[in-house]
C-alpha positions as CSV (number, residue, x, y, z in Angstrom):
1,M,135.6,122.7,106.3
2,A,137.4,119.8,107.8
3,A,134.1,117.9,108.0
4,V,133.7,118.3,104.2
5,E,137.0,116.5,103.3
6,P,135.9,113.0,104.4
7,L,132.7,113.4,102.4
8,K,134.6,114.4,99.3
9,R,136.9,111.4,99.7
10,S,133.9,109.2,100.1
11,V,132.3,110.5,96.9
12,L,135.6,110.2,95.0
13,A,136.1,106.6,96.3
14,S,132.5,105.7,95.3
15,R,133.0,107.1,91.8
16,R,136.3,105.2,91.4
17,E,134.5,102.0,92.5
18,R,131.7,102.5,90.0
19,K,134.2,103.1,87.2
20,R,136.2,99.9,88.2
21,V,132.9,97.9,88.2
22,L,132.0,99.3,84.8
23,R,135.4,98.4,83.4
24,T,135.1,94.9,84.7
25,Q,131.6,94.4,83.3
26,V,132.8,95.6,79.8
27,A,135.8,93.4,79.9
28,T,133.7,90.4,80.9
29,A,131.2,91.1,78.1
30,L,134.1,91.3,75.6
31,A,135.7,88.2,76.9
32,M,132.4,86.3,76.5
33,L,132.1,87.5,72.9
34,L,135.6,86.4,72.2
35,V,135.0,83.0,73.7
36,W,131.8,82.6,71.6
37,E,133.7,83.6,68.5
38,G,136.6,81.3,69.3
39,A,134.3,78.4,70.0
40,G,132.5,78.8,66.7
41,A,135.7,79.1,64.7
42,S,137.4,76.1,66.5
43,H,135.4,73.5,64.4
44,L,134.5,71.8,67.7
45,F,130.9,72.7,67.1
46,Y,128.9,72.9,63.9
47,R,129.3,76.5,62.7
48,G,125.6,76.8,62.0
49,V,124.9,76.2,65.7
50,L,127.4,78.9,66.9
51,P,127.3,81.5,64.2
52,S,129.6,84.4,64.2
53,I,128.6,87.4,66.3
54,F,128.8,89.5,63.2
55,I,126.3,87.2,61.4
56,I,124.0,87.5,64.5
57,A,124.4,91.3,64.5
58,A,123.4,91.4,60.8
59,A,120.4,89.2,61.5
60,L,119.4,91.4,64.4
61,A,119.7,94.5,62.1
62,R,117.5,92.8,59.5
63,L,115.0,91.8,62.2
64,L,114.8,95.4,63.6
65,A,114.3,96.8,60.1
66,T,111.3,94.6,59.4
67,P,108.0,96.4,60.1
68,S,106.0,93.2,60.7
69,F,108.4,92.4,63.6
70,Y,107.0,95.3,65.6
71,T,103.4,95.2,64.6
72,L,102.9,91.4,64.7
73,H,105.4,89.8,67.0
74,L,106.8,92.4,69.4
75,A,103.4,94.0,70.0
76,T,101.7,90.7,70.6
77,T,104.3,89.5,73.2
78,A,104.5,93.0,74.9
79,Y,100.7,93.1,75.2
80,E,100.6,89.6,76.7
81,V,103.5,90.1,79.1
82,L,102.4,93.5,80.4
83,L,98.8,92.4,81.0
84,A,99.9,89.1,82.6
85,F,102.4,91.0,84.7
86,A,99.9,93.6,85.9
87,I,97.2,91.0,86.7
88,G,99.5,88.5,88.4
89,S,101.4,91.1,90.4
90,L,98.3,92.9,91.7
91,L,96.6,89.7,92.7
92,G,99.8,88.4,94.2
93,A,100.4,91.5,96.2
94,A,96.8,91.5,97.5
95,A,97.1,87.8,98.4
96,G,100.5,88.4,100.1
97,L,99.0,91.2,102.2
98,V,96.2,89.0,103.4
99,L,98.5,86.1,104.2
100,G,100.9,88.3,106.1
101,M,98.4,90.5,108.0
102,F,95.9,87.8,109.1
103,A,97.8,85.1,111.0
104,Y,95.0,82.5,110.8
105,T,94.6,82.9,107.0
106,G,98.4,82.7,106.6
107,R,98.6,79.5,108.6
108,V,95.8,77.9,106.5
109,M,96.6,79.1,103.0
110,E,100.4,79.8,102.9
111,P,101.4,76.1,102.8
112,V,99.2,75.7,99.8
113,V,100.9,78.6,98.1
114,H,104.3,77.3,99.0
115,Y,103.5,73.9,97.5
116,L,102.1,75.3,94.3
117,A,104.8,77.9,93.7
118,P,107.5,75.4,92.4
119,T,105.0,73.6,90.2
120,P,105.9,74.1,86.5
121,K,103.0,76.4,85.4
122,I,103.1,75.0,81.8
123,V,101.1,72.0,83.2
124,F,98.1,74.4,83.4
125,L,98.2,75.3,79.7
126,P,95.8,72.6,78.5
127,V,93.2,73.8,81.1
128,L,93.8,77.4,80.1
129,L,93.4,76.6,76.4
130,V,90.0,75.1,77.2
131,M,89.0,78.1,79.3
132,F,90.4,80.9,77.2
133,G,91.0,79.4,73.7
134,V,94.2,79.5,71.6
135,G,94.3,83.3,71.4
136,P,96.2,85.8,73.7
137,G,93.9,84.9,76.7
138,S,95.5,81.6,77.5
139,K,99.0,83.2,77.2
140,I,98.1,86.0,79.5
141,A,96.5,83.6,82.0
142,L,99.6,81.4,82.1
143,G,101.9,84.5,82.6
144,A,99.6,85.8,85.3
145,I,99.6,82.5,87.2
146,S,103.3,82.2,86.8
147,C,104.1,85.6,88.4
148,F,101.3,85.4,91.1
149,F,103.2,83.1,93.4
150,P,106.6,84.9,93.8
151,M,104.8,88.2,94.3
152,A,102.4,86.7,97.0
153,L,105.3,85.0,98.9
154,S,107.5,88.0,98.7
155,V,104.9,90.4,100.0
156,A,103.7,88.0,102.7
157,S,107.3,87.6,104.0
158,G,107.7,91.4,103.9
159,V,104.6,92.0,106.0
160,R,105.9,89.8,108.8
161,Q,109.1,91.8,108.8
162,V,107.4,95.2,109.4
163,R,108.8,96.5,112.6
164,P,106.4,96.0,115.6
165,A,107.2,99.6,116.8
166,L,105.6,101.0,113.7
167,L,102.5,98.9,114.2
168,R,102.2,100.0,117.9
169,V,102.5,103.6,116.8
170,G,99.7,103.1,114.2
171,R,97.5,101.5,116.8
172,S,98.2,104.1,119.4
173,L,97.2,106.8,116.8
174,R,94.0,104.7,116.1
175,L,94.7,104.6,112.4
176,T,92.1,102.9,110.2
177,P,93.0,99.7,108.4
178,A,93.3,101.7,105.2
179,Q,95.6,104.2,106.9
180,M,97.7,101.4,108.4
181,L,98.1,100.0,104.9
182,T,99.1,103.3,103.2
183,K,101.1,104.9,106.0
184,I,102.9,101.9,107.5
185,Y,102.7,98.7,105.5
186,I,103.3,99.9,101.9
187,P,106.3,102.2,102.7
188,E,107.9,99.3,104.7
189,L,107.1,96.8,101.9
190,L,108.8,98.7,99.0
191,P,111.9,96.5,99.1
192,P,110.0,93.1,99.0
193,I,107.6,94.6,96.5
194,A,110.5,95.6,94.2
195,S,112.0,92.1,94.5
196,G,108.7,90.5,93.9
197,L,108.1,92.7,90.8
198,R,111.5,91.8,89.4
199,L,110.9,88.1,89.8
200,S,107.3,88.3,88.5
201,L,108.4,90.2,85.4
202,G,110.9,87.5,84.4
203,I,108.6,84.7,85.2
204,S,105.6,86.3,83.4
205,I,107.9,86.6,80.3
206,V,108.8,82.9,80.5
207,G,105.2,81.9,80.9
208,C,104.0,83.9,77.9
209,L,106.8,82.7,75.7
210,L,106.3,79.1,76.7
211,A,102.7,79.4,75.8
212,E,103.6,81.0,72.4
213,L,106.0,78.2,71.7
214,K,103.4,75.5,72.3
215,L,100.5,77.0,70.3
216,S,100.6,80.4,68.5
217,N,101.1,82.0,65.1
218,Q,102.6,85.3,66.3
219,G,104.8,86.6,69.1
220,L,108.5,86.4,69.9
221,G,108.2,82.9,71.2
222,F,106.5,81.7,68.0
223,L,109.1,83.7,65.9
224,S,112.1,82.1,67.6
225,L,110.6,78.6,67.1
226,E,109.9,79.4,63.5
227,Y,113.5,80.4,62.9
228,Y,114.6,77.2,64.6
229,R,112.5,75.1,62.3
230,R,114.1,76.8,59.3
231,F,117.5,76.3,61.0
232,D,118.1,80.1,60.8
233,I,120.0,80.0,64.0
234,A,121.4,83.6,63.7
235,S,117.9,85.0,63.4
236,M,116.8,82.9,66.3
237,F,119.6,84.3,68.5
238,A,118.6,87.8,67.3
239,V,115.1,87.2,68.7
240,V,116.6,85.9,72.0
241,I,118.7,89.1,72.2
242,V,115.6,91.2,71.8
243,I,113.9,89.2,74.6
244,F,116.9,89.7,76.9
245,A,116.9,93.5,76.1
246,L,113.2,93.8,76.9
247,A,113.6,91.9,80.2
248,A,116.6,94.2,81.1
249,V,114.7,97.4,80.3
250,G,111.7,96.2,82.3
251,N,114.0,95.4,85.3
252,V,115.6,98.8,85.1
253,A,112.2,100.5,84.9
254,I,111.0,98.6,88.0
255,G,114.1,99.7,89.9
256,R,113.5,103.3,89.0
257,L,109.8,103.2,89.8
258,V,110.0,101.4,93.1
259,R,112.8,102.9,95.2
260,A,113.2,101.8,98.7
261,P,113.2,104.6,101.2
262,G,115.8,104.9,103.9
263,P,115.0,103.5,107.3
264,S,112.6,105.5,109.3
265,K,113.6,106.8,112.7
266,I,111.4,105.2,115.3
């Protein structure tokens, strides 16, 4: 019974800490809203540039009540981002495994990946427009290229951190390469895969939206630019809020789907 008391205290302390963090987060969000509202009402900025949060909320409600927003713009961006994210992440994970598992290939190719990773991917858009046209293909390709590099580098780094003891056990049991991959590498790589997926999702969203801003007649990127051209800043911020919400939902979904296991006992 005595051993249960420390556990109860630990659980209660953890709950108190979570509540304290939640209160701080809510207070920070409210403070930011008050600062926004105060800055807009201070006349230091043009009121149209910093509209009231109530005006933005009304614009968001109108946006969400418009059927064409879902069928034309949201569906287009979601299709482009999801397909780009899937293609780029899968190819990046495969490339990362090759770079990490084969030392010679890693020494030859990883510097190239490192040098290309920070390059602004928007520079590839003219080439992609020639290859895939002005439709969704060029947006998907840009998003896939954007998220390929963080995924590849994250997985390659994770492969090199797999504990040598696990690899020796796998070799002593004469596991096949496929068994080594599924039984040792992938379970050990869940944390870097999760990090790579989170980065890849955000970057694929940026890539697709940038392509929509440059040349498109539908999608969230096009819609935000269209509102900017009309100087309907409140509606533009409403679109930005939707983009933030979609990115947050995707991040939470990745966190729930890819859970890192506890350390194995070897």
